[in-house]
Structure formats: structure tokens, C-alpha cells
C-alpha positions in Angstrom: 0.0 0.0 0.0 2.9 2.4 0.7 6.6 2.3 0.5 7.0 2.0 4.2 5.2 -1.4 4.4 7.4 -3.9 6.3 7.9 -7.6 5.7 6.0 -8.6 8.8 3.1 -6.2 8.1 -0.4 -7.0 9.4 -2.6 -8.1 6.6 -5.8 -6.0 7.1 -9.3 -6.0 5.8 -11.8 -3.2 6.2 -15.5 -4.3 6.3 -17.7 -1.4 5.3 -15.0 0.7 3.7 -17.2 3.2 1.9 -18.3 5.2 5.0 -16.5 8.0 6.9 -14.8 5.7 9.4 -13.6 3.4 6.6 -12.2 6.4 4.7 -10.5 7.7 7.8 -9.0 4.3 8.5 -7.5 4.2 5.1 -6.2 7.8 5.3 -4.4 7.0 8.5 -3.2 3.5 7.5 -1.6 4.9 4.4 1.3 6.1 6.6 1.3 3.1 8.9 4.5 1.1 8.2 3.2 -2.1 9.8 0.0 -2.6 7.8 -1.0 -3.9 4.4 -4.6 -3.5 3.2 -5.6 -6.7 1.5 -9.4 -6.5 1.4 -12.0 -3.7 1.3 -15.7 -4.5 1.4 -18.8 -2.4 0.5 -21.9 -4.2 -0.5 -23.5 -1.5 -2.6 -20.2 -0.3 -4.1 -18.8 -3.8 -4.8 -16.8 -3.9 -8.0 -15.8 -0.2 -7.8 -12.4 1.2 -7.2 -11.6 3.1 -4.1 -10.8 6.1 -6.2 -14.4 6.1 -7.5 -15.8 6.3 -4.0 -13.1 8.5 -2.4 -11.2 10.6 -4.9 -8.9 11.9 -2.1 -7.6 8.4 -1.7 -7.0 7.8 -5.4 -3.3 7.8 -5.1 -3.2 4.7 -2.9 -2.6 1.3 -4.4 -5.5 -0.5 -2.8 -7.8 -3.4 -3.8 -11.2 -2.8 -5.4 -14.3 -3.0 -3.2 -15.9 -6.4 -2.9 -18.9 -8.1 -1.2 -18.4 -9.6 2.3 -19.1 -13.1 0.9 -16.3 -12.8 -1.6 -13.6 -12.1 0.9 -10.6 -14.5 1.5 -10.4 -14.2 5.2 -7.6 -16.8 5.3 -5.3 -14.2 3.8 -5.9 -11.7 6.6 -4.6 -11.2 10.2 -7.0 -8.5 11.4 -10.2 -6.8 10.2 -11.7 -3.5 11.1 -15.5 -3.7 11.1 -17.2 -0.4 10.0 -20.6 -1.9 9.4 -23.9 -0.3 10.7 -25.1 -1.0 14.2 -27.1 -4.2 14.5 -25.6 -5.8 11.4 -22.1 -6.4 12.8 -22.9 -9.2 15.3 -23.8 -11.9 12.8 -21.0 -10.9 10.4 -18.4 -11.2 13.1 -19.8 -14.5 14.4 -19.1 -16.0 10.9 -15.5 -14.8 10.8 -12.6 -17.3 11.3 -11.2 -17.6 14.9 -7.7 -16.7 13.8 -8.7 -13.2 12.9 -8.2 -10.3 15.3 -11.2 -8.0 15.1 -11.8 -4.3 15.9 -15.4 -3.4 15.7 -16.2 0.3 15.2 -20.0 -0.2 15.6 -21.9 -0.2 18.9 -22.7 -3.9 18.8 -20.2 -5.1 21.4 -19.7 -2.1 23.6 -22.4 -2.8 26.2 -21.5 -5.8 28.4 -25.1 -6.3 29.7 -27.3 -8.0 27.1 -30.5 -6.6 28.7 -29.1 -3.1 28.4 -28.2 -3.7 24.8 -31.7 -5.0 24.0 -33.3 -2.0 25.7 -31.3 0.6 23.9 -30.9 -1.0 20.5 -34.4 -2.5 20.1 -33.5 -6.2 19.6 -31.8 -9.0 21.5 -28.1 -9.5 21.0 -27.4 -12.1 18.3 -23.9 -13.1 19.4 -23.9 -13.4 23.2 -20.8 -15.6 23.4 -18.8 -13.0 21.4 -20.2 -10.2 23.5 -18.8 -11.8 26.6 -15.4 -12.2 24.8 -15.3 -8.6 23.6 -13.0 -6.1 25.3 -14.0 -2.4 25.5 -11.2 -0.6 23.7 -10.7 2.8 25.4 -7.0 2.3 25.1 -5.7 4.5 27.9 -8.0 3.0 30.4 -8.2 -0.7 29.2 -4.7 -1.2 27.8 -3.8 -4.5 29.4 -7.1 -6.1 28.3 -6.8 -4.7 24.8 -3.3 -6.1 24.4 -4.6 -9.7 25.1 -7.9 -9.3 23.2 -9.1 -11.0 20.0 -12.2 -8.9 19.7 -12.1 -5.2 20.6 -15.2 -3.0 20.8 -14.0 0.4 19.8 -15.7 3.1 22.0 -18.2 5.6 20.7 -17.1 9.2 20.1 -19.1 10.9 22.9 -18.2 8.2 25.4 -14.5 8.6 24.6 -14.7 12.4 25.2 -16.6 11.9 28.5 -14.8 8.9 30.0 -11.2 10.1 29.5 -11.6 13.0 31.8 -14.2 11.6 34.2 -12.9 8.1 35.0 -9.7 9.2 36.7 -11.6 11.8 38.7 -14.1 9.2 39.9 -11.4 6.7 40.7 -9.6 9.4 42.8 -12.9 10.1 44.6 -12.5 13.7 43.7 -16.1 14.4 42.4 -19.6 13.5 43.4 -21.1 10.9 41.1 -24.7 11.8 41.4 -24.5 15.3 39.8 -22.6 14.8 36.6 -23.9 16.8 33.6 -22.4 16.2 30.1 -23.3 18.8 27.5 -21.7 17.7 24.2 -21.5 19.1 20.7 -20.5 17.1 17.6 -19.8 17.6 13.9 -22.2 16.1 11.3 -19.8 13.3 10.3 -20.8 11.6 13.5 -24.1 10.7 11.9 -22.4 8.7 9.2 -22.3 9.0 5.4 -25.8 7.6 4.7 -28.2 10.2 3.3 -30.5 11.4 6.2 -32.9 14.3 6.3 -31.4 15.5 9.6 -27.9 15.7 8.0 -28.9 17.8 5.0 -27.0 21.1 4.6 -30.2 23.2 5.1 -31.1 21.3 8.3 -27.6 21.7 9.9 -26.1 24.9 8.5 -26.4 28.2 10.5 -27.8 26.6 13.6 -27.4 24.2 16.4 -29.8 21.7 17.9 -30.0 19.1 20.6 -31.0 15.5 19.6 -31.4 12.2 21.3 -32.6 14.1 24.4 -32.6 11.8 27.4 -32.5 8.9 25.0 -29.1 8.8 23.2 -27.6 5.4 22.9 -24.2 6.6 24.1 -25.6 7.4 27.5 -25.6 3.8 28.8 -22.1 3.3 27.3 -20.8 6.4 29.3 -22.6 5.1 32.4 -21.1 1.7 32.1 -17.6 3.0 32.2 -18.2 5.5 35.0 -20.1 2.8 37.1 -17.1 0.5 36.7 -14.8 3.2 37.9 -17.0 4.0 40.9 -17.9 0.4 41.9 -21.6 1.3 42.0 -24.2 2.4 39.4 -23.9 5.9 38.1 -26.5 7.8 36.0 -25.5 11.0 34.2 -27.4 13.9 32.5 -26.1 13.6 28.9 -27.4 15.8 26.0 -25.7 15.8 22.6 -26.0 18.7 20.1 -25.3 18.8 16.4 -23.1 21.6 15.1 -22.6 23.0 11.6 -19.1 21.6 11.2 -17.8 18.4 9.6 -15.9 16.9 12.5 -15.0 17.3 16.2 -16.6 16.9 19.6 -16.5 19.3 22.5 -17.9 18.0 25.8 -18.6 20.5 28.6 -18.8 18.4 31.8 -20.2 19.9 35.0 -19.2 18.3 38.3 -19.5 18.8 42.0 -16.3 18.6 43.9 -15.9 16.2 46.8 -13.9 16.2 50.0 -12.6 19.8 49.7 -11.1 19.2 46.3 -10.5 22.2 44.0 -10.4 22.6 40.3 -6.6 22.7 40.5 -6.7 19.3 42.3 -8.8 17.8 39.5 -6.3 19.1 36.9 -3.4 17.7 38.9 -5.2 14.3 39.2 -5.7 14.2 35.4 -2.2 15.3 34.6 -0.7 12.6 36.8 -3.0 9.9 35.4 -2.1 10.8 31.8 1.5 11.6 32.3 3.4 9.8 29.5 0.3 9.2 27.4 0.9 10.4 23.9 -2.7 11.2 23.0 -4.2 12.7 26.1 -3.0 16.2 27.1 -4.2 18.1 30.1 -3.9 21.8 29.5 -2.5 24.4 31.8 -4.7 26.5 34.1 -6.9 28.9 32.1 -6.5 27.1 28.8 -9.7 25.8 27.0 -9.5 23.1 24.4 -11.4 23.6 21.1 -12.2 21.2 18.3 -9.9 23.1 15.9 -7.0 22.1 18.2 -7.5 18.4 17.5 -8.9 18.2 13.9 -7.3 15.3 12.1 -5.3 14.1 15.1 -5.7 11.3 17.6 -5.5 13.8 20.5 -7.8 14.3 23.4 -7.3 17.7 25.0 -8.7 18.4 28.5 -9.1 21.7 30.4 -10.4 22.2 33.9 -12.0 25.4 35.3 -13.4 26.4 38.6 -17.1 27.1 38.4 -18.8 30.3 39.7 -20.8 28.0 41.9 -18.8 27.2 45.0 -17.7 23.6 45.2 -18.2 22.9 41.4 -15.9 22.6 38.4 -16.2 22.6 34.6 -14.2 20.0 32.7 -13.8 20.5 28.9 -12.8 17.7 26.6 -12.1 18.0 22.8 -11.5 15.2 20.3 -11.9 14.6 16.6 -14.9 12.3 16.4 -13.5 10.5 13.3 -10.0 10.0 14.7 -9.8 9.6 18.5 -13.5 9.0 18.5 -13.4 6.2 15.9 -10.7 5.3 13.4 -7.6 6.7 15.1 -8.5 4.9 18.4 -9.1 1.8 16.4 -5.6 1.9 15.0 -4.2 2.7 18.4 -5.9 -0.5 19.6 -4.5 -2.4 16.6 -1.0 -1.3 17.6 -1.5 -2.4 21.2 -2.9 -5.8 20.0 0.1 -6.3 17.7 2.7 -5.3 20.3 3.7 -2.1 18.4 4.1 1.4 19.7 0.6 2.9 20.0 1.7 6.0 18.2 2.6 4.1 15.0 0.8 5.7 12.1 -0.9 8.3 14.4 1.8 11.0 14.6 -0.3 13.5 12.6 -0.3 17.0 14.0 -3.7 18.6 14.2 -4.8 20.6 11.2 -5.0 24.3 12.4 -6.8 26.5 11.8 
């Protein structure tokens, strides 16, 4: 695929390569020295070249798109699954056991089958695989990811919320019954499929809340925070759609505990993420913005004292297509393959 491919490169397939996360995977893997793309699938685009679907990737020497049933899985070491929610379970259940799998859908993120059925409207169709799956928030689940065969790549909103909140809960620095997450996302988070709510005229020149008190990322966020706390946690989570292509900014409102201050929260986060290449805690007074992370695998975190005594505001910014999806998937691939997690992910954010 590129001149940097090594002799022991991972042979990779991308299932559902014609969507935004598939395109982002290929953009990032183009500079990954330890990968070789052997198979790309897209049911409705089967038979087409990648250049016909994504002109910006036309310079890459990649295979044409094929149907899932035509793939030679014996020639692969690892697959990224970028298929729609609800369809992935049965596909992955049919894959050979020798394959390592990173699933970018929501199908294996929730560990409780009853919760999955409640939020996704149908029973889980691959319970044995669900029990096997490891939740792939790399900085918080690294040891499990390294040993995993099947990794459930986290959702974009849950990534932006859990990275700042989990260390604070583990440090017993915040109250867990008063967490408010006000999050804003770019339109690419809705996927590439044509939808009325994603039309230019519906999104441009405005902002609107959606999935109010019913967004499927809420139980995923609560699952991670509850695990960190050791008891069930519910949060107020409201996402908003912004007139931009990519990026997530989460404004998180917390109540301090045990006399902690905003500076204490910042110090806790800085200590937890010291040495982590992709999570950066900003200095006092600095606020992260989506333009600071665009195109990168970074998560930037800022902490501010609230005007309300005993409260703090934590800001978290990521690129929803990179750290919120494809970049984190490659980070997990690197961990699973025993390679430096930064491999292929050294891109500096595109600014402005």
C-alpha cells in the first residue's frame, strides 16, 4: 500500500470501507509502516475502485471493493469492522477464529445484554462474542486490549466523556450523582448515509439538541463510570449537532468532593495521563477547542473552577473520526500487535 510497508506487516481487511470511518482508517493506515490493506468491502459499491468512492484516496494502491461473501479471510490477520449497528454481530460471528477484530460499531460495547436490547431494540445475536469482547478505550483498558481477539471500539461521545471523568471518579474527587455532560458534535458523527437531519439546510447556520434523554451513548458512558465507581452511576447527557464536519467538545459539570479544588482535578488528570501520547491536560486557564484536535488522535482536557462554590467545569475535545473512531481503532490495533501505539498516528492537528 505504501513504500513503508514492512515484511511482517499485518494483513488487514476493512469491512464497510465506503463510510466515513472506513475512509479515515485508510487515510491513517496509508502512513502506517506495519500494515498492508488486502481487502475492502462495501456491499452497494462492490466492483468499484476506491478512487471512484473517495477521490482523495485515489493515489493509494488499494484493492477494489468487494462483497463480504467474496472475501478471502484466510489471507488476513486483522479486520476493522465499520458496518452499521445491528448488522455487525452476525457478520463477526461468521469470521474465522484466527482473525483479530476491531469493531467500530456499537454492537459489542455494552456488556449487559439486557441493556443492549433496551437501547438498540433487539436481542443481541452473538452473546458468546459479546462476553469475549474487550472495551477498547485504550488509555483505560490497555492490558485487556493487548490480550484481546475482539475489541469493541468506543463511541465518540463516550470517549470524550470517560477520558476526563474516569480518573476523577477513581480518585474520589467528584460527586457521582450530579454529573452533567453537554456535548457538541460535527455532522460526520451521523455517518455517510443520506439522512434528512444531515442535510445542509437542516444543519447549517444553527445548532440543535438531539437524542434528548435517549441517546444510545448514555448507557455506554454510564457503564464506564459505574465500573470506575464500583456502583451504578447515571448522568445527564445531552448531545448537540453543530454545523461543522468533524469534532466533539464536551462540557462536563461536576460537583467537587472532600474539599477538592479545580486545581486538584487538573493535577489528578495530569498525573493519570503523564506519558500518554494522545491525552493532554492543558495548563490553568486554557480551554480546548475542536480546531485544536482536527485530524489528530488527541484528546485535550481543560479544567476550570465554576462560579458555583464547590463545582468545576471540565472540557474535553476530540476529533470524532480519529480519537472518537478510526484513530483509536488503529491505536488499539497497535496495542494488540505489540507495536508502539503512536505508529501511524503521529499526525499533527490541522489548524486552523
